[in-house]
Residue frames as a rotation matrix with the C-alpha (Angstrom) as fourth column:
MET 1
-0.032 -0.773 -0.633 2.22
0.135 -0.631 0.764 -21.59
-0.990 -0.061 0.124 24.18
ASP 2
-0.778 -0.235 0.583 1.87
0.567 0.139 0.812 -22.38
-0.272 0.962 0.025 20.47
LEU 3
0.184 0.934 0.305 -1.61
0.971 -0.220 0.090 -20.84
0.151 0.280 -0.948 20.47
ILE 4
0.589 -0.020 -0.808 -0.29
0.377 -0.878 0.296 -17.64
-0.715 -0.479 -0.509 22.06
ILE 5
-0.524 -0.834 -0.172 2.49
0.135 -0.281 0.950 -17.37
-0.841 0.475 0.260 19.48
PHE 6
-0.567 0.396 0.722 -0.03
0.823 0.229 0.520 -17.97
0.041 0.889 -0.456 16.69
LEU 7
0.517 0.846 -0.127 -2.40
0.855 -0.518 0.026 -15.30
-0.044 -0.122 -0.992 18.03
VAL 8
0.280 -0.509 -0.814 0.43
0.172 -0.808 0.564 -12.77
-0.944 -0.298 -0.139 18.49
LEU 9
-0.776 -0.595 0.210 1.67
0.274 -0.018 0.962 -13.36
-0.568 0.804 0.177 14.96
LEU 10
-0.225 0.799 0.558 -1.89
0.963 0.093 0.255 -13.14
0.152 0.594 -0.790 13.64
ALA 11
0.681 0.469 -0.563 -2.45
0.607 -0.791 0.076 -9.82
-0.410 -0.394 -0.823 15.45
LEU 12
-0.134 -0.829 -0.543 0.91
0.070 -0.554 0.830 -8.50
-0.988 0.074 0.132 14.26
GLY 13
-0.786 -0.113 0.607 0.08
0.574 0.229 0.786 -9.50
-0.228 0.967 -0.115 10.69
TYR 14
0.234 0.955 0.184 -3.33
0.971 -0.239 0.006 -7.88
0.050 0.177 -0.983 10.96
GLY 15
0.590 -0.027 -0.807 -1.88
0.337 -0.900 0.276 -4.60
-0.734 -0.434 -0.523 12.27
THR 16
-0.476 -0.856 -0.201 0.92
0.063 -0.262 0.963 -4.48
-0.877 0.446 0.179 9.73
GLY 17
-0.622 0.307 0.720 -1.43
0.780 0.316 0.540 -5.35
-0.062 0.898 -0.436 6.87
ARG 18
0.502 0.854 -0.136 -3.97
0.852 -0.516 -0.091 -2.71
-0.148 -0.070 -0.986 7.90
TYR 19
0.298 -0.481 -0.825 -1.22
0.103 -0.843 0.529 -0.08
-0.949 -0.243 -0.201 8.14
ALA 20
-0.762 -0.623 0.178 0.19
0.198 0.038 0.979 -0.94
-0.617 0.781 0.095 4.70
GLU 21
-0.297 0.747 0.595 -3.30
0.951 0.176 0.253 -1.00
0.085 0.641 -0.763 3.17
HIS 22
0.611 0.514 -0.602 -4.12
0.621 -0.783 -0.037 2.38
-0.490 -0.351 -0.798 4.73
ARG 23
-0.142 -0.763 -0.631 -0.90
-0.053 -0.630 0.774 3.92
-0.988 0.143 0.049 3.34
HIS 24
-0.821 -0.149 0.551 -1.63
0.494 0.296 0.817 2.49
-0.285 0.944 -0.170 -0.11
TYR 25
0.162 0.957 0.240 -5.19
0.987 -0.158 -0.035 3.87
0.004 0.242 -0.970 -0.09
LYS 26
0.487 -0.047 -0.872 -3.85
0.286 -0.935 0.210 7.29
-0.825 -0.352 -0.442 0.94
SER 27
-0.603 -0.779 -0.174 -1.39
-0.006 -0.213 0.977 7.22
-0.798 0.590 0.123 -1.97
ILE 28
-0.576 0.471 0.668 -4.15
0.816 0.376 0.438 6.14
-0.044 0.798 -0.601 -4.36
LEU 29
0.486 0.833 -0.264 -6.45
0.822 -0.538 -0.185 9.00
-0.296 -0.127 -0.947 -3.28
GLU 30
0.168 -0.512 -0.842 -3.68
-0.006 -0.855 0.518 11.60
-0.986 -0.082 -0.147 -3.71
ARG 31
-0.833 -0.544 0.100 -2.77
0.059 0.092 0.994 10.35
-0.550 0.834 -0.044 -7.17
GLU 32
-0.253 0.828 0.500 -6.44
0.964 0.257 0.063 10.06
-0.076 0.498 -0.864 -8.23
ASP 33
0.589 0.436 -0.681 -6.91
0.451 -0.876 -0.171 13.74
-0.671 -0.207 -0.712 -7.35
ALA 34
-0.206 -0.772 -0.601 -3.80
-0.237 -0.557 0.796 14.69
-0.949 0.306 -0.068 -9.35
LEU 35
-0.961 -0.214 0.176 -4.90
0.087 0.372 0.924 12.66
-0.263 0.903 -0.339 -12.41
ARG 36
-0.165 0.986 0.003 -8.60
0.455 0.079 -0.887 13.60
-0.875 -0.145 -0.461 -12.30
PRO 37
0.072 0.210 -0.975 -8.24
-0.615 -0.760 -0.209 15.92
-0.785 0.615 0.074 -15.38
ILE 38
-0.693 -0.297 -0.658 -7.47
-0.707 0.462 0.536 12.81
0.145 0.836 -0.530 -17.51
PRO 39
0.247 0.846 0.473 -10.72
-0.846 0.426 -0.320 10.84
-0.472 -0.321 0.821 -17.74
ALA 40
-0.920 -0.386 -0.065 -10.57
-0.377 0.831 0.409 7.11
-0.103 0.401 -0.910 -18.47
VAL 41
-0.024 1.000 -0.012 -13.80
-0.851 -0.027 -0.524 6.02
-0.524 -0.003 0.852 -20.15
ALA 42
-0.389 -0.080 0.918 -15.02
0.056 0.992 0.111 2.66
-0.920 0.095 -0.381 -21.44
THR 43
0.670 0.720 -0.182 -16.78
-0.118 -0.139 -0.983 4.03
-0.733 0.680 -0.008 -24.54
LYS 44
0.036 -0.650 0.759 -15.30
0.771 0.502 0.393 3.02
-0.636 0.571 0.519 -27.90
LEU 45
0.259 0.170 0.951 -16.36
0.882 -0.443 -0.161 6.11
0.394 0.880 -0.265 -29.85
ALA 46
-0.740 -0.560 -0.372 -14.72
0.649 -0.740 -0.178 9.50
-0.175 -0.373 0.911 -29.54
PRO 47
0.151 0.880 -0.451 -17.05
0.633 -0.437 -0.639 12.52
-0.759 -0.189 -0.623 -29.20
TRP 48
0.164 -0.130 -0.978 -15.47
-0.544 -0.839 0.020 14.21
-0.823 0.529 -0.208 -32.21
GLY 49
0.929 0.205 0.307 -15.12
0.146 0.559 -0.816 13.34
-0.339 0.803 0.490 -35.87
ASP 50
0.354 -0.818 0.452 -12.31
0.906 0.181 -0.382 14.09
0.231 0.545 0.806 -38.31
PRO 51
0.112 -0.732 -0.673 -9.46
-0.422 0.578 -0.699 14.66
0.900 0.362 -0.244 -37.95
VAL 52
0.910 0.141 -0.390 -8.76
0.230 0.611 0.758 12.01
0.345 -0.779 0.523 -35.36
PRO 53
0.575 -0.751 0.323 -5.93
-0.818 -0.536 0.210 13.00
0.015 -0.385 -0.923 -33.00
GLU 54
-0.280 -0.769 -0.575 -2.85
-0.578 0.613 -0.538 10.86
0.766 0.182 -0.616 -32.61
THR 55
0.755 0.564 0.334 -3.58
-0.620 0.451 0.642 7.73
0.211 -0.692 0.690 -30.59
GLN 56
-0.391 -0.842 -0.371 -1.47
-0.546 0.537 -0.643 5.28
0.741 -0.049 -0.670 -28.64
MET 57
0.532 0.523 -0.666 -2.22
0.184 0.697 0.693 2.29
0.826 -0.492 0.274 -26.49
VAL 58
-0.316 -0.567 0.761 -1.47
-0.730 -0.367 -0.577 2.84
0.606 -0.738 -0.298 -22.79
SER 59
0.401 0.436 -0.806 -1.50
0.147 0.837 0.526 0.30
0.904 -0.330 0.272 -19.99
GLY 60
-0.128 -0.414 0.901 -1.00
-0.914 -0.304 -0.269 -0.09
0.386 -0.858 -0.340 -16.28
ASN 61
0.295 0.133 -0.946 -0.23
0.009 0.990 0.142 -3.35
0.956 -0.050 0.291 -14.53
VAL 62
-0.171 -0.343 0.924 -0.03
-0.929 -0.257 -0.267 -4.23
0.329 -0.904 -0.274 -10.84
VAL 63
0.007 0.141 -0.990 0.38
0.207 0.968 0.139 -7.38
0.978 -0.206 -0.022 -8.76
VAL 64
-0.072 0.067 0.995 -0.82
-0.885 -0.464 -0.033 -7.18
0.459 -0.883 0.093 -5.16
SER 65
-0.669 -0.276 -0.690 -0.11
0.007 0.926 -0.376 -9.95
0.743 -0.256 -0.618 -2.69
VAL 66
0.528 0.848 0.034 -2.56
-0.177 0.071 0.982 -11.28
0.830 -0.525 0.187 -0.14
ASP 67
-0.407 -0.676 0.614 -1.31
-0.782 -0.089 -0.616 -11.05
0.471 -0.731 -0.493 3.43
TYR 68
-0.877 -0.039 -0.479 -1.63
0.123 0.945 -0.303 -13.99
0.464 -0.324 -0.824 5.80
PHE 69
-0.778 0.622 -0.082 -4.45
-0.040 -0.179 -0.983 -12.41
-0.627 -0.762 0.164 7.82
LYS 70
-0.175 0.734 -0.656 -6.61
-0.936 -0.331 -0.121 -11.87
-0.306 0.593 0.745 4.74
ARG 71
-0.444 -0.049 -0.895 -5.98
-0.534 0.816 0.220 -15.43
0.719 0.576 -0.389 3.64
PHE 72
-0.975 0.057 -0.214 -6.88
0.206 0.593 -0.778 -16.71
0.082 -0.803 -0.590 7.14
VAL 73
-0.534 0.821 -0.201 -10.13
-0.343 -0.428 -0.836 -14.70
-0.773 -0.377 0.511 7.31
ALA 74
-0.160 0.450 -0.878 -11.06
-0.982 0.017 0.187 -15.72
0.100 0.893 0.440 3.76
GLY 75
-0.764 -0.155 -0.626 -10.55
-0.158 0.986 -0.052 -19.36
0.625 0.059 -0.778 4.76
LEU 76
-0.855 0.509 -0.095 -12.98
0.199 0.154 -0.968 -18.87
-0.478 -0.847 -0.234 7.66
ARG 77
-0.278 0.766 -0.580 -15.44
-0.742 -0.554 -0.376 -17.18
-0.609 0.326 0.723 5.30
ASN 78
-0.465 0.054 -0.884 -15.23
-0.722 0.554 0.414 -20.18
0.513 0.830 -0.218 2.97
ILE 79
-0.945 0.130 -0.300 -16.28
0.266 0.838 -0.476 -22.42
0.189 -0.530 -0.827 5.85
PHE 80
-0.542 0.750 -0.380 -19.23
0.422 -0.148 -0.894 -20.29
-0.727 -0.645 -0.236 6.96
GLY 81
-0.077 0.499 0.863 -20.15
0.990 -0.064 0.125 -18.64
0.117 0.864 -0.489 3.65
GLY 82
0.682 0.412 -0.604 -20.84
0.477 -0.877 -0.059 -14.99
-0.554 -0.248 -0.795 2.80
ARG 83
0.923 -0.327 0.205 -18.99
-0.058 -0.641 -0.765 -12.09
0.382 0.694 -0.611 1.24
VAL 84
0.341 -0.896 -0.284 -15.21
0.935 0.294 0.198 -12.23
-0.094 -0.333 0.938 1.37
THR 85
0.988 0.151 0.043 -14.68
0.154 -0.986 -0.068 -8.53
0.032 0.074 -0.997 2.12
THR 86
0.388 -0.914 -0.119 -10.98
-0.009 -0.133 0.991 -9.05
-0.921 -0.384 -0.060 2.79
TYR 87
-0.379 -0.505 0.776 -10.47
0.761 0.306 0.572 -9.84
-0.526 0.807 0.268 -0.89
GLU 88
0.592 0.664 0.457 -12.81
0.805 -0.515 -0.295 -7.04
0.040 0.542 -0.839 -2.01
THR 89
0.840 -0.335 -0.426 -10.44
-0.153 -0.901 0.407 -4.38
-0.520 -0.276 -0.808 -0.67
LEU 90
-0.160 -0.925 0.344 -7.50
0.180 0.315 0.932 -6.18
-0.971 0.211 0.116 -2.27
LEU 91
-0.153 0.177 0.972 -9.19
0.968 0.227 0.111 -6.14
-0.201 0.958 -0.206 -5.68
ASP 92
0.864 0.504 0.002 -10.30
0.499 -0.855 -0.140 -2.52
-0.069 0.122 -0.990 -5.26
ARG 93
0.484 -0.768 -0.418 -6.75
-0.222 -0.570 0.791 -1.37
-0.846 -0.290 -0.447 -4.50
ALA 94
-0.392 -0.679 0.621 -5.31
0.420 0.469 0.777 -3.40
-0.819 0.565 0.101 -7.39
ARG 95
0.202 0.554 0.808 -7.89
0.978 -0.064 -0.200 -2.13
-0.059 0.830 -0.555 -9.89
ARG 96
0.959 0.196 -0.205 -7.47
0.208 -0.978 0.035 1.50
-0.193 -0.076 -0.978 -8.89
GLU 97
0.214 -0.962 -0.167 -3.67
-0.140 -0.200 0.970 1.23
-0.967 -0.184 -0.177 -8.90
ALA 98
-0.339 -0.316 0.886 -3.65
0.748 0.480 0.458 -0.30
-0.570 0.818 0.073 -12.42
ILE 99
0.565 0.615 0.549 -5.91
0.817 -0.512 -0.267 2.49
0.117 0.600 -0.792 -13.74
LEU 100
0.847 -0.312 -0.429 -3.69
-0.077 -0.872 0.483 5.11
-0.525 -0.376 -0.763 -12.13
ARG 101
-0.161 -0.963 0.217 -0.58
0.145 0.195 0.970 3.63
-0.976 0.188 0.109 -13.73
MET 102
-0.090 0.228 0.970 -2.35
0.981 0.189 0.046 3.65
-0.173 0.955 -0.241 -17.11
LYS 103
0.867 0.480 0.135 -3.35
0.493 -0.864 -0.097 7.31
0.070 0.151 -0.986 -16.64
GLU 104
0.509 -0.770 -0.384 0.20
-0.096 -0.494 0.864 8.22
-0.855 -0.403 -0.326 -15.58
GLN 105
-0.409 -0.625 0.665 1.52
0.601 0.364 0.712 6.70
-0.687 0.690 0.226 -18.82
ALA 106
0.291 0.605 0.741 -1.11
0.947 -0.294 -0.132 8.65
0.138 0.740 -0.658 -20.79
LYS 107
0.921 0.031 -0.388 -0.09
0.163 -0.935 0.313 11.88
-0.353 -0.352 -0.867 -19.04
GLN 108
0.006 -0.998 -0.061 3.58
0.129 -0.060 0.990 11.28
-0.992 -0.014 0.129 -19.96
LEU 109
-0.447 -0.112 0.887 2.50
0.854 0.242 0.461 11.06
-0.266 0.964 -0.012 -23.61
GLY 110
-0.965 0.115 -0.234 0.57
-0.143 -0.984 0.105 14.35
-0.218 0.135 0.967 -23.36
SER 111
-0.618 0.786 -0.022 -2.85
0.523 0.432 0.735 12.72
0.587 0.442 -0.678 -23.53
HIS 112
-0.776 0.434 0.458 -5.99
-0.591 -0.754 -0.286 14.49
0.221 -0.492 0.842 -22.37
ILE 113
0.275 0.886 0.374 -8.30
-0.918 0.357 -0.173 11.43
-0.287 -0.296 0.911 -22.33
VAL 114
-0.884 -0.463 0.066 -8.16
-0.430 0.860 0.274 7.62
-0.184 0.213 -0.960 -22.47
PHE 115
0.096 0.948 -0.305 -10.90
-0.995 0.086 -0.046 5.79
-0.017 0.308 0.951 -24.40
ASN 116
0.534 0.266 -0.803 -11.96
-0.470 0.883 -0.020 2.16
0.703 0.388 0.596 -24.65
VAL 117
-0.362 -0.675 0.643 -10.57
-0.903 0.085 -0.420 1.30
0.229 -0.733 -0.641 -21.20
LYS 118
0.550 0.424 -0.719 -10.57
-0.229 0.905 0.358 -2.39
0.803 -0.032 0.595 -20.29
VAL 119
-0.037 -0.523 0.851 -9.57
-0.999 -0.010 -0.050 -4.03
0.035 -0.852 -0.522 -17.01
GLU 120
0.347 0.033 -0.937 -8.35
-0.238 0.970 -0.054 -7.64
0.907 0.242 0.345 -16.81
THR 121
0.223 -0.230 0.947 -7.95
-0.974 -0.021 0.224 -9.48
-0.031 -0.973 -0.229 -13.50
SER 122
0.367 -0.116 -0.923 -6.20
-0.185 0.963 -0.195 -12.75
0.912 0.243 0.332 -12.76
SER 123
0.828 -0.078 0.555 -5.29
-0.542 0.139 0.829 -14.71
-0.142 -0.987 0.073 -9.67
ILE 124
0.012 -0.885 -0.466 -1.81
-0.599 0.367 -0.712 -16.04
0.801 0.287 -0.526 -9.12
SER 125
0.904 0.385 -0.185 -1.94
-0.120 0.645 0.755 -19.19
0.409 -0.660 0.630 -7.02
LYS 126
-0.186 -0.956 0.228 0.66
-0.646 -0.056 -0.761 -19.79
0.740 -0.289 -0.607 -4.38
GLY 127
-0.714 -0.153 0.683 1.00
-0.672 0.422 -0.609 -22.71
-0.195 -0.894 -0.404 -2.04
ARG 128
-0.477 0.599 0.643 -2.14
0.067 0.754 -0.653 -24.76
-0.876 -0.269 -0.400 -1.58
LYS 129
-0.772 0.289 0.566 -4.24
0.632 0.260 0.730 -25.79
0.064 0.921 -0.383 -4.53
ASN 130
0.055 0.830 0.554 -6.70
0.735 -0.410 0.541 -23.03
0.676 0.378 -0.633 -5.57
ALA 131
0.336 0.012 -0.942 -5.39
0.812 -0.511 0.283 -20.65
-0.478 -0.860 -0.181 -2.87
VAL 132
0.830 -0.035 0.557 -5.01
0.316 -0.794 -0.520 -17.04
0.460 0.607 -0.648 -3.89
GLY 133
0.092 -0.872 -0.481 -1.47
0.972 -0.026 0.234 -15.78
-0.216 -0.489 0.845 -3.40
SER 134
-0.708 -0.296 -0.641 -1.55
0.145 -0.949 0.279 -12.59
-0.691 0.104 0.715 -5.45
VAL 135
0.459 0.845 0.274 -3.90
0.613 -0.079 -0.786 -10.72
-0.643 0.529 -0.554 -7.73
GLU 136
-0.754 -0.654 0.062 -2.77
0.469 -0.470 0.748 -9.22
-0.460 0.593 0.661 -11.02
VAL 137
0.474 0.869 -0.141 -4.76
0.509 -0.401 -0.762 -6.41
-0.719 0.289 -0.633 -12.65
LEU 138
-0.725 -0.608 0.324 -4.06
0.603 -0.333 0.725 -4.98
-0.333 0.720 0.608 -16.10
ALA 139
0.427 0.794 -0.433 -5.79
0.346 -0.586 -0.733 -1.81
-0.835 0.163 -0.525 -17.27
TYR 140
-0.708 -0.660 0.251 -5.37
0.489 -0.201 0.849 -0.67
-0.510 0.723 0.466 -20.87
GLY 141
0.490 0.862 -0.127 -6.93
0.501 -0.398 -0.769 1.77
-0.713 0.313 -0.627 -23.29
THR 142
0.068 -0.374 0.925 -6.38
0.954 -0.247 -0.170 4.18
0.292 0.894 0.340 -26.17
ALA 143
-0.056 -0.184 -0.981 -4.84
0.583 -0.804 0.117 7.53
-0.811 -0.565 0.152 -25.29
PHE 144
0.636 0.231 0.736 -5.76
0.725 -0.504 -0.469 10.50
0.263 0.832 -0.488 -27.48
ILE 145
-0.142 -0.864 -0.482 -2.68
0.912 -0.304 0.276 12.67
-0.385 -0.400 0.831 -27.58
ASN 146
0.711 0.353 -0.608 -2.84
0.216 -0.933 -0.289 16.45
-0.669 0.074 -0.739 -27.76
PRO 147
0.632 -0.525 0.570 -1.09
0.631 -0.079 -0.772 17.93
0.450 0.847 0.282 -30.79
ARG 148
0.171 -0.673 -0.720 2.17
0.826 -0.300 0.477 19.61
-0.537 -0.677 0.504 -29.78
């Protein structure tokens, strides 16, 4: 009976997690299309010389939690070895969300481009020692603001 309850909860967690992840990806794709006119580039040098437009630092931060199913599958992957694809999608969503939030802040300032973009990632442990509970991603860069 305990095994059946465990499997039902595992399946429920899997379905709920997949649905939430799918909705988040859909939101990300829609917002990426809307913010495509504002490029975010890693280069440090602007393609123009003097005068330099007004600049301001912009950032986007997100913390995404790992669901129980992803943690369970990752634990199995640690036993047998190989790529932990369940965490790859988590990191991809977090990175893209942080960049979108940075670009949204740049858009509010009237920026047309963000230069010198950096992305920082950290793991927030929860529960067991060295277990990943959440992933934090910070994206930041320099917004070049259009003169008004």
